[in-house]
DODRENMAR-985361 format. One record per residue: x, y, z of N, C-alpha, C in turn; residue number from 1. Coordinates in steps of 0.1 Angstrom, whole numbers. Example, Ala and Ser with C-alpha at 12.3 -4.5 7.8 and 13.67 -1.06 7.14 Angstrom:
REM DODRENMAR-985361
<site n_x="132" n_y="-57" n_z="78" ca_x="123" ca_y="-45" ca_z="78" c_x="132" c_y="-33" c_z="78" n="1"/>
<site n_x="128" n_y="-22" n_z="71" ca_x="137" ca_y="-11" ca_z="71" c_x="129" c_y="0" c_z="79" n="2"/>
***
This chain:
REM DODRENMAR-985361
<site n_x="419" n_y="-498" n_z="-694" ca_x="421" ca_y="-490" ca_z="-704" c_x="416" c_y="-477" c_z="-703" n="1"/>
<site n_x="421" n_y="-467" n_z="-708" ca_x="420" ca_y="-455" ca_z="-704" c_x="407" c_y="-446" c_z="-715" n="2"/>
<site n_x="398" n_y="-439" n_z="-704" ca_x="392" ca_y="-430" ca_z="-717" c_x="395" c_y="-420" c_z="-720" n="3"/>
<site n_x="388" n_y="-419" n_z="-736" ca_x="395" ca_y="-409" ca_z="-744" c_x="379" c_y="-399" c_z="-745" n="4"/>
<site n_x="370" n_y="-407" n_z="-741" ca_x="357" ca_y="-402" ca_z="-745" c_x="345" c_y="-400" c_z="-734" n="5"/>
<site n_x="340" n_y="-392" n_z="-733" ca_x="333" ca_y="-387" ca_z="-721" c_x="319" c_y="-384" c_z="-724" n="6"/>
<site n_x="306" n_y="-391" n_z="-718" ca_x="294" ca_y="-386" ca_z="-721" c_x="292" c_y="-369" c_z="-712" n="7"/>
<site n_x="279" n_y="-366" n_z="-717" ca_x="275" ca_y="-353" ca_z="-711" c_x="277" c_y="-359" c_z="-691" n="8"/>
<site n_x="270" n_y="-368" n_z="-691" ca_x="266" ca_y="-371" ca_z="-675" c_x="280" c_y="-374" c_z="-669" n="9"/>
<site n_x="289" n_y="-380" n_z="-679" ca_x="303" ca_y="-381" ca_z="-673" c_x="309" c_y="-369" c_z="-669" n="10"/>
<site n_x="310" n_y="-360" n_z="-680" ca_x="319" ca_y="-345" ca_z="-679" c_x="309" c_y="-337" c_z="-667" n="11"/>
<site n_x="297" n_y="-339" n_z="-661" ca_x="291" ca_y="-332" ca_z="-654" c_x="298" c_y="-339" c_z="-639" n="12"/>
<site n_x="298" n_y="-353" n_z="-639" ca_x="305" ca_y="-359" ca_z="-625" c_x="320" c_y="-353" c_z="-627" n="13"/>
<site n_x="327" n_y="-353" n_z="-637" ca_x="342" ca_y="-345" ca_z="-634" c_x="345" c_y="-331" c_z="-630" n="14"/>
<site n_x="335" n_y="-322" n_z="-638" ca_x="334" ca_y="-312" ca_z="-632" c_x="328" c_y="-309" c_z="-622" n="15"/>
<site n_x="318" n_y="-314" n_z="-614" ca_x="312" ca_y="-314" ca_z="-600" c_x="300" c_y="-303" c_z="-607" n="16"/>
<site n_x="291" n_y="-305" n_z="-618" ca_x="282" ca_y="-296" ca_z="-622" c_x="271" c_y="-310" c_z="-623" n="17"/>
<site n_x="260" n_y="-300" n_z="-627" ca_x="246" ca_y="-310" ca_z="-634" c_x="250" c_y="-309" c_z="-648" n="18"/>
<site n_x="239" n_y="-318" n_z="-654" ca_x="238" ca_y="-320" ca_z="-672" c_x="232" c_y="-308" c_z="-672" n="19"/>
<site n_x="228" n_y="-301" n_z="-668" ca_x="222" ca_y="-287" ca_z="-679" c_x="234" c_y="-280" c_z="-680" n="20"/>
<site n_x="240" n_y="-279" n_z="-669" ca_x="253" ca_y="-269" ca_z="-670" c_x="261" c_y="-274" c_z="-679" n="21"/>
<site n_x="263" n_y="-286" n_z="-684" ca_x="272" ca_y="-293" ca_z="-695" c_x="269" c_y="-283" c_z="-706" n="22"/>
<site n_x="252" n_y="-291" n_z="-707" ca_x="253" ca_y="-285" ca_z="-721" c_x="250" c_y="-271" c_z="-725" n="23"/>
<site n_x="247" n_y="-263" n_z="-713" ca_x="251" ca_y="-249" ca_z="-715" c_x="268" c_y="-245" c_z="-720" n="24"/>
<site n_x="271" n_y="-251" n_z="-713" ca_x="287" ca_y="-249" ca_z="-722" c_x="288" c_y="-252" c_z="-734" n="25"/>
<site n_x="281" n_y="-260" n_z="-735" ca_x="283" ca_y="-266" ca_z="-752" c_x="275" c_y="-259" c_z="-760" n="26"/>
<site n_x="262" n_y="-256" n_z="-755" ca_x="254" ca_y="-244" ca_z="-761" c_x="266" c_y="-232" c_z="-765" n="27"/>
<site n_x="265" n_y="-225" n_z="-756" ca_x="276" ca_y="-212" ca_z="-756" c_x="291" c_y="-218" c_z="-764" n="28"/>
<site n_x="295" n_y="-225" n_z="-766" ca_x="310" ca_y="-230" ca_z="-774" c_x="317" c_y="-227" c_z="-763" n="29"/>
<site n_x="316" n_y="-231" n_z="-752" ca_x="329" ca_y="-235" ca_z="-742" c_x="337" c_y="-245" c_z="-744" n="30"/>
<site n_x="327" n_y="-258" n_z="-749" ca_x="330" ca_y="-269" ca_z="-749" c_x="328" c_y="-272" c_z="-763" n="31"/>
<site n_x="336" n_y="-285" n_z="-768" ca_x="330" ca_y="-286" ca_z="-781" c_x="330" c_y="-298" c_z="-782" n="32"/>
<site n_x="321" n_y="-306" n_z="-789" ca_x="319" ca_y="-321" ca_z="-788" c_x="317" c_y="-329" c_z="-801" n="33"/>
<site n_x="315" n_y="-337" n_z="-804" ca_x="313" ca_y="-346" ca_z="-817" c_x="300" c_y="-357" c_z="-808" n="34"/>
<site n_x="291" n_y="-363" n_z="-820" ca_x="283" ca_y="-369" ca_z="-820" c_x="283" c_y="-381" c_z="-823" n="35"/>
<site n_x="282" n_y="-389" n_z="-816" ca_x="281" ca_y="-407" ca_z="-818" c_x="271" c_y="-410" c_z="-809" n="36"/>
<site n_x="259" n_y="-409" n_z="-818" ca_x="245" ca_y="-411" ca_z="-811" c_x="242" c_y="-400" c_z="-800" n="37"/>
<site n_x="251" n_y="-398" n_z="-791" ca_x="249" ca_y="-390" ca_z="-782" c_x="260" c_y="-382" c_z="-780" n="38"/>
<site n_x="260" n_y="-370" n_z="-775" ca_x="272" ca_y="-361" ca_z="-777" c_x="284" c_y="-369" c_z="-769" n="39"/>
<site n_x="296" n_y="-364" n_z="-772" ca_x="307" ca_y="-371" ca_z="-766" c_x="318" c_y="-357" c_z="-761" n="40"/>
<site n_x="323" n_y="-358" n_z="-754" ca_x="336" ca_y="-348" ca_z="-752" c_x="352" c_y="-357" c_z="-749" n="41"/>
<site n_x="358" n_y="-351" n_z="-761" ca_x="371" ca_y="-361" ca_z="-758" c_x="380" c_y="-354" c_z="-746" n="42"/>
<site n_x="391" n_y="-363" n_z="-745" ca_x="396" ca_y="-361" ca_z="-733" c_x="410" c_y="-344" c_z="-734" n="43"/>
<site n_x="411" n_y="-347" n_z="-745" ca_x="416" ca_y="-334" ca_z="-748" c_x="408" c_y="-323" c_z="-749" n="44"/>
<site n_x="398" n_y="-323" n_z="-750" ca_x="390" ca_y="-309" ca_z="-750" c_x="384" c_y="-306" c_z="-737" n="45"/>
<site n_x="384" n_y="-315" n_z="-730" ca_x="383" ca_y="-316" ca_z="-711" c_x="396" c_y="-307" c_z="-703" n="46"/>
<site n_x="407" n_y="-313" n_z="-708" ca_x="420" ca_y="-306" ca_z="-707" c_x="420" c_y="-294" c_z="-709" n="47"/>
<site n_x="418" n_y="-289" n_z="-725" ca_x="419" ca_y="-279" ca_z="-731" c_x="411" c_y="-264" c_z="-724" n="48"/>
<site n_x="396" n_y="-269" n_z="-717" ca_x="388" ca_y="-263" ca_z="-714" c_x="393" c_y="-260" c_z="-696" n="49"/>
<site n_x="396" n_y="-272" n_z="-692" ca_x="404" ca_y="-265" ca_z="-681" c_x="412" c_y="-258" c_z="-679" n="50"/>
<site n_x="422" n_y="-258" n_z="-686" ca_x="432" ca_y="-252" ca_z="-690" c_x="431" c_y="-237" c_z="-695" n="51"/>
<site n_x="424" n_y="-234" n_z="-704" ca_x="418" ca_y="-219" ca_z="-709" c_x="409" c_y="-216" c_z="-697" n="52"/>
<site n_x="402" n_y="-219" n_z="-691" ca_x="394" ca_y="-214" ca_z="-680" c_x="395" c_y="-214" c_z="-663" n="53"/>
<site n_x="413" n_y="-217" n_z="-659" ca_x="415" ca_y="-219" ca_z="-649" c_x="416" c_y="-208" c_z="-643" n="54"/>
<site n_x="413" n_y="-202" n_z="-633" ca_x="411" ca_y="-189" ca_z="-628" c_x="399" c_y="-183" c_z="-632" n="55"/>
<site n_x="391" n_y="-188" n_z="-638" ca_x="376" ca_y="-179" ca_z="-644" c_x="366" c_y="-180" c_z="-633" n="56"/>
<site n_x="355" n_y="-174" n_z="-637" ca_x="346" ca_y="-178" ca_z="-625" c_x="335" c_y="-176" c_z="-637" n="57"/>
<site n_x="331" n_y="-190" n_z="-641" ca_x="319" ca_y="-194" ca_z="-651" c_x="307" c_y="-195" c_z="-646" n="58"/>
<site n_x="301" n_y="-188" n_z="-632" ca_x="290" ca_y="-193" ca_z="-631" c_x="278" c_y="-181" c_z="-636" n="59"/>
<site n_x="284" n_y="-172" n_z="-645" ca_x="277" ca_y="-167" ca_z="-653" c_x="282" c_y="-165" c_z="-665" n="60"/>
<site n_x="276" n_y="-175" n_z="-676" ca_x="280" ca_y="-177" ca_z="-687" c_x="284" c_y="-169" c_z="-698" n="61"/>
<site n_x="274" n_y="-160" n_z="-698" ca_x="272" ca_y="-149" ca_z="-702" c_x="280" c_y="-139" c_z="-700" n="62"/>
<site n_x="286" n_y="-138" n_z="-685" ca_x="295" ca_y="-125" ca_z="-682" c_x="310" c_y="-133" c_z="-674" n="63"/>
<site n_x="317" n_y="-142" n_z="-679" ca_x="328" ca_y="-148" ca_z="-677" c_x="338" c_y="-138" c_z="-673" n="64"/>
<site n_x="342" n_y="-140" n_z="-660" ca_x="353" ca_y="-132" ca_z="-655" c_x="359" c_y="-139" c_z="-648" n="65"/>
<site n_x="377" n_y="-133" n_z="-644" ca_x="385" ca_y="-139" ca_z="-629" c_x="379" c_y="-141" c_z="-618" n="66"/>
<site n_x="386" n_y="-152" n_z="-612" ca_x="379" ca_y="-153" ca_z="-600" c_x="388" c_y="-139" c_z="-589" n="67"/>
<site n_x="376" n_y="-137" n_z="-581" ca_x="380" ca_y="-127" ca_z="-570" c_x="382" c_y="-131" c_z="-558" n="68"/>
<site n_x="383" n_y="-129" n_z="-547" ca_x="383" ca_y="-133" ca_z="-533" c_x="380" c_y="-121" c_z="-530" n="69"/>
<site n_x="370" n_y="-122" n_z="-518" ca_x="363" ca_y="-111" ca_z="-516" c_x="361" c_y="-112" c_z="-494" n="70"/>
***
């Protein structure tokens, strides 16, 4: 069965970051969630996030910019 909802922990594994980064993405409005006991992120939201921020450097969420190679 295909997954449609992801927990913060699952999103961290998918994005290859720690859970505190996912919580920061949520808090700063980069990811929208719904709450069913705990925060959940929809598959649609994951795909939207990846498409919107593809090619962007999100290392500093207060200063998101295009990825540059030096």
